[in-house]
C-alpha distance (Angstrom), angle and dihedral (degrees) to the residues before:
residue distance angle dihedral
M1 . . .
T2 3.79 . .
E3 3.78 115.9 .
P4 3.83 121.7 -144.9
N5 3.79 116.3 -109.6
M6 3.77 113.7 -109.5
S7 3.79 126.2 -138.6
L8 3.78 90.2 -115.3
V9 3.79 91.1 62.4
T10 3.77 109.3 91.3
T11 3.77 118.3 141.0
N12 3.76 140.4 -6.8
I13 3.77 119.8 -114.0
S14 3.83 118.9 -111.9
G15 3.80 90.9 -8.1
A16 3.81 91.8 -68.8
G17 3.79 119.6 147.5
S18 3.75 119.4 -103.8
D19 3.80 90.7 -115.9
N20 3.80 88.0 71.7
L21 3.76 95.4 49.1
G22 3.75 113.4 35.5
Y23 3.74 147.2 0.7
G24 3.78 106.2 -35.2
T25 3.78 124.9 -67.6
G26 3.78 93.5 -31.1
N27 3.80 110.4 52.2
F28 3.77 115.2 -154.4
Y29 3.78 92.6 -156.1
R30 3.78 139.2 -0.3
P31 3.81 112.1 -94.0
F32 3.81 92.8 -116.4
S33 3.80 100.3 34.4
V34 3.81 119.6 126.2
F35 3.80 90.1 -105.9
S36 3.82 94.0 52.6
V37 3.82 93.8 45.3
L38 3.82 91.0 49.2
T39 3.81 91.8 47.2
L40 3.80 94.6 48.7
T41 3.83 90.8 45.9
L42 3.80 90.7 53.8
L43 3.81 91.1 48.0
A44 3.82 90.8 50.2
M45 3.82 89.6 50.9
L46 3.81 89.4 50.1
V47 3.82 90.1 53.2
V48 3.82 92.8 50.9
A49 3.82 94.2 43.2
T50 3.82 92.3 49.1
F51 3.80 91.9 50.2
V52 3.82 95.6 45.2
W53 3.80 96.9 44.8
N54 3.80 95.1 48.6
L55 3.80 90.7 44.2
L56 3.82 89.5 54.1
V57 3.81 90.1 52.6
L58 3.81 90.2 51.5
L59 3.82 92.5 47.5
T60 3.79 90.3 49.6
I61 3.80 92.2 52.1
L62 3.82 91.3 47.6
R63 3.82 95.2 47.2
V64 3.82 99.8 43.2
R65 3.80 111.5 70.6
T66 3.81 94.2 -157.1
F67 3.81 88.9 62.2
H68 3.83 91.7 60.6
R69 3.81 91.4 96.4
V70 3.77 141.5 61.6
P71 2.98 134.4 -30.5
H72 3.82 87.9 24.2
N73 3.80 91.8 66.8
L74 3.82 87.4 64.2
V75 3.81 90.4 49.4
A76 3.81 89.7 48.0
S77 3.82 90.5 51.7
M78 3.81 90.1 50.3
A79 3.82 91.3 48.0
I80 3.84 91.2 49.5
S81 3.82 91.5 52.8
D82 3.82 91.3 46.7
V83 3.83 92.6 47.3
M84 3.80 88.2 52.3
V85 3.80 90.4 50.3
A86 3.82 89.3 53.5
A87 3.82 96.0 42.5
L88 3.82 104.3 36.8
V89 3.80 106.9 21.8
M90 3.80 113.2 29.7
P91 3.86 97.5 51.5
L92 3.82 92.8 54.8
S93 3.78 89.5 43.7
L94 3.80 87.9 54.4
V95 3.82 89.7 51.8
H96 3.80 87.3 49.9
E97 3.81 89.5 54.7
L98 3.82 92.0 47.3
N99 3.80 88.7 55.0
G100 3.79 92.2 52.6
R101 3.81 92.9 -101.5
L102 3.80 89.7 -58.6
W103 3.82 117.6 130.4
K104 3.80 113.4 -133.3
L105 3.82 99.4 162.0
G106 3.80 100.7 84.0
R107 3.79 137.4 -109.0
V108 3.81 99.7 -71.5
L109 3.80 95.8 53.1
C110 3.79 89.4 43.6
Q111 3.81 91.0 55.9
V112 3.81 91.4 45.9
W113 3.82 91.9 49.3
I114 3.81 95.1 47.5
S115 3.82 91.6 45.4
F116 3.81 92.7 52.0
D117 3.81 90.5 42.5
V118 3.80 93.0 56.5
L119 3.83 93.4 37.8
C120 3.81 97.6 50.6
C121 3.81 97.8 38.8
T122 3.81 92.4 46.8
A123 3.81 90.9 47.7
S124 3.82 90.6 49.1
I125 3.82 90.8 52.1
W126 3.80 93.8 47.6
N127 3.82 91.5 46.0
V128 3.82 88.6 57.2
T129 3.81 87.2 50.7
A130 3.82 91.6 49.6
I131 3.82 91.6 51.2
A132 3.81 90.1 49.7
L133 3.81 91.1 50.7
D134 3.81 91.6 47.2
R135 3.81 91.5 52.3
Y136 3.80 91.3 46.0
W137 3.80 93.6 53.8
S138 3.81 92.8 43.2
I139 3.83 90.3 53.2
T140 3.81 100.5 41.3
R141 3.82 100.1 32.0
H142 3.78 104.4 27.3
L143 3.84 93.1 143.1
E144 3.83 94.6 53.2
Y145 3.81 95.9 32.7
T146 3.79 96.0 77.5
L147 3.79 124.5 175.0
K148 3.81 91.3 -100.5
T149 3.81 92.8 49.6
R150 3.79 91.2 44.0
K151 3.79 92.2 52.4
R152 3.80 93.1 49.4
I153 3.82 94.2 47.1
S154 3.81 93.9 44.7
N155 3.82 91.1 51.9
V156 3.82 90.4 50.1
M157 3.83 90.4 49.9
I158 3.81 91.4 50.7
V159 3.83 92.1 50.8
L160 3.82 92.1 47.1
T161 3.82 91.0 47.1
W162 3.79 94.6 56.1
L163 3.82 93.6 38.0
L164 3.81 93.7 53.7
S165 3.80 91.3 43.2
S166 3.82 90.1 52.2
V167 3.81 92.8 50.1
I168 3.82 91.9 50.7
S169 3.81 94.6 45.0
L170 3.82 98.5 44.2
S171 3.82 98.4 44.1
P172 3.86 95.3 88.8
L173 3.83 89.7 54.7
F174 3.82 87.9 64.5
G175 3.79 94.5 54.1
W176 3.80 104.1 -80.7
G177 3.80 97.0 135.2
E178 3.80 130.9 -43.5
T179 3.79 128.2 -81.9
Y180 3.82 100.8 -174.9
S181 3.79 132.4 56.3
E182 3.79 114.0 -172.9
E183 3.81 94.6 -169.9
G184 3.79 95.4 51.8
M185 3.82 93.3 32.4
E186 3.80 87.8 -128.6
C187 3.79 127.3 154.5
Q188 3.78 115.3 -178.3
V189 3.79 143.2 132.4
S190 3.82 112.6 -70.6
Q191 3.80 109.6 -79.1
A192 3.83 95.5 -157.1
P193 3.86 104.2 133.0
S194 3.82 93.7 -132.7
Y195 3.81 91.9 50.2
T196 3.81 91.0 45.0
I197 3.80 91.1 56.6
F198 3.82 92.8 43.9
S199 3.81 95.8 46.2
T200 3.81 98.9 42.0
F201 3.80 93.4 47.0
G202 3.79 93.2 43.4
A203 3.80 95.0 44.3
F204 3.81 101.3 37.9
Y205 3.80 122.9 -5.1
L206 3.82 95.8 55.0
P207 3.85 94.5 47.7
L208 3.82 88.1 42.9
C209 3.81 90.3 57.7
V210 3.80 90.4 46.7
V211 3.82 96.1 50.7
L212 3.82 93.3 44.5
F213 3.82 90.5 50.4
V214 3.80 90.9 46.5
Y215 3.78 94.1 50.8
W216 3.81 91.3 46.5
K217 3.83 88.7 54.3
I218 3.82 91.6 46.7
Y219 3.81 90.0 50.1
K220 3.81 91.0 49.2
A221 3.81 91.7 48.8
A222 3.83 91.6 49.6
K223 3.81 91.6 47.4
F224 3.81 91.1 49.2
R225 3.80 91.9 51.5
I226 3.79 92.5 49.9
G227 3.82 90.3 48.9
S228 3.79 92.7 48.6
R229 3.80 93.8 52.0
K230 3.77 95.3 95.9
T231 3.78 129.1 137.5
N232 3.77 109.5 -71.3
T233 3.81 114.8 -144.7
I234 3.78 128.1 -169.3
T235 3.82 118.7 -169.8
P236 3.82 113.1 -173.5
M237 3.82 120.4 -158.8
A238 3.78 118.4 -101.0
E239 3.76 112.7 -98.9
V240 3.77 140.9 161.9
I241 3.75 120.2 -125.2
E242 3.78 118.1 -164.2
V243 3.77 120.6 -158.4
K244 3.79 117.1 -170.9
E245 3.76 120.1 -162.7
A246 3.79 126.4 -150.0
S247 3.78 120.2 -57.4
G248 3.74 114.1 -72.7
Q249 3.77 94.1 27.9
P250 3.76 122.8 108.5
Q251 3.85 115.8 -96.1
M252 3.81 116.5 -106.0
V253 3.78 121.5 -156.6
F254 3.80 123.1 -168.6
T255 3.78 117.9 -162.7
V256 3.80 120.3 -160.7
R257 3.76 110.3 -156.5
H258 3.80 128.0 -158.6
A259 3.82 101.8 -59.6
T260 3.77 135.0 -176.8
V261 3.78 121.5 -150.8
T262 3.79 115.6 -164.7
F263 3.76 126.7 -164.2
Q264 3.78 115.8 -162.7
M265 3.78 122.1 178.0
D266 3.77 112.9 -143.0
G267 3.79 108.6 -159.3
D268 3.79 128.4 -20.2
T269 3.76 126.8 -47.6
W270 3.80 119.9 -119.0
R271 3.83 91.1 -101.4
E272 3.81 92.7 49.4
Q273 3.80 91.3 50.6
K274 3.80 90.4 49.1
E275 3.80 91.9 48.6
K276 3.81 92.2 48.1
K277 3.79 90.3 52.0
A278 3.81 91.8 47.7
A279 3.82 91.0 48.2
L280 3.81 91.2 50.1
M281 3.81 91.6 48.6
V282 3.81 91.6 49.7
G283 3.81 90.8 46.9
I284 3.82 93.3 52.9
L285 3.82 92.0 42.3
I286 3.82 90.7 52.5
G287 3.81 93.7 42.2
V288 3.81 93.7 52.7
F289 3.82 90.8 43.5
V290 3.82 91.4 54.2
L291 3.81 94.6 44.9
C292 3.81 92.3 48.4
W293 3.79 99.4 46.6
I294 3.80 109.0 27.8
P295 3.86 96.7 78.4
F296 3.82 91.3 51.6
F297 3.81 96.5 46.5
L298 3.79 93.7 44.3
T299 3.80 90.2 57.0
E300 3.82 91.8 41.0
L301 3.80 90.2 56.3
I302 3.81 99.2 39.6
I303 3.84 102.7 41.9
P304 3.85 99.3 59.0
L305 3.81 92.1 41.8
C306 3.81 96.9 48.9
H307 3.83 94.7 34.4
C308 3.79 89.2 -130.6
D309 3.79 131.2 126.5
I310 3.79 141.7 -145.4
P311 3.82 129.0 -146.9
P312 3.85 109.2 -76.2
I313 3.81 91.5 -125.0
W314 3.82 88.7 66.1
K315 3.79 90.9 48.8
S316 3.81 88.2 56.2
I317 3.81 92.7 46.9
F318 3.81 93.2 49.9
L319 3.82 92.5 45.1
W320 3.80 95.2 50.7
L321 3.79 91.3 42.8
G322 3.81 86.5 58.6
Y323 3.81 91.7 47.4
S324 3.81 89.5 51.9
N325 3.81 88.7 66.6
S326 3.81 87.1 74.4
F327 3.81 87.7 58.8
F328 3.81 94.8 48.6
N329 3.83 97.3 46.1
P330 3.84 97.6 73.3
L331 3.82 91.7 39.1
I332 3.80 92.2 55.2
Y333 3.79 95.1 44.2
T334 3.81 96.9 46.9
A335 3.81 92.1 43.8
F336 3.81 89.0 64.5
N337 3.79 96.7 43.2
K338 3.81 118.7 73.5
N339 3.80 91.2 -171.2
Y340 3.81 90.4 62.1
N341 3.79 91.8 46.8
N342 3.81 91.8 51.0
A343 3.81 92.3 44.5
L344 3.82 91.4 50.8
K345 3.81 91.0 49.4
N346 3.80 90.1 50.4
L347 3.80 89.9 48.1
F348 3.80 91.5 55.8
S349 3.81 94.8 39.9
R350 3.81 91.4 55.1
Q351 3.78 90.6 51.6
H352 3.80 93.0 55.5
């Protein structure tokens, strides 16, 4: 697919071909133009911010004893996957962008990078799904979903998350497609159609269906509770109660007439407020997750199957939009948890 030349494209540097400097045969910008420098600076800042913020969440969980329980183990698992994205995946992806999406670091490092890319991003997605499921069960089945049950189920979800992510990421190393092309200097996720279907459904479309179903059920449960909060009225039958005092005392008779007792709830209970907050957090977490990853996984599924292509600049945009989900996850979770905010403030105050 031939890309149109842009006005920013003028000359090649040192007589080198454009394939060695930018995005394919039709560069969208010179490698050292103002636009490219600004873009790469912003991406570098995103890498650092993602690493630091998720590391702070992990340090907070480790330092505060009350966080050494569920559901904070799920949050810790999500933070670990997002720290790994920032530390092991995004820097090499930034180098890849600097080299015009050409891979100059050899086959072994390419395979390591792609494996960690798929592993960490898949784990991050499934950790979001696990948190959504945990919140769903705690809201809709809070009597059955005891702390012991919650701990056991959350640990199982964490093990399954990393196991499935490992299977998806390591499959190309055992011959399921190729990740590296020495001739084209390409390093990308295996484009084998069967692997594309397996990896995209396992890493995104299946968890997407789960989180959308979960949020629909949470929304229905919240709507049902609001609808059921009507005035409760109890009307006891009329009856006469006689109370006789000790001998020699006058007889006292109390008559209870037809009475109506009304219970009216003004405002939400503590549990309802907590559930509303949890539902809102899950909704935002899911919404950001979908917006960040759906463009990337749509193209990842369609391109290998239709043998078509899109301009490389859009591949970069969709990829880094997906990476940015690892930056938003800790921000969203801590924004809805006062304990995390207080713990982070204490962490910084002790350091000063």
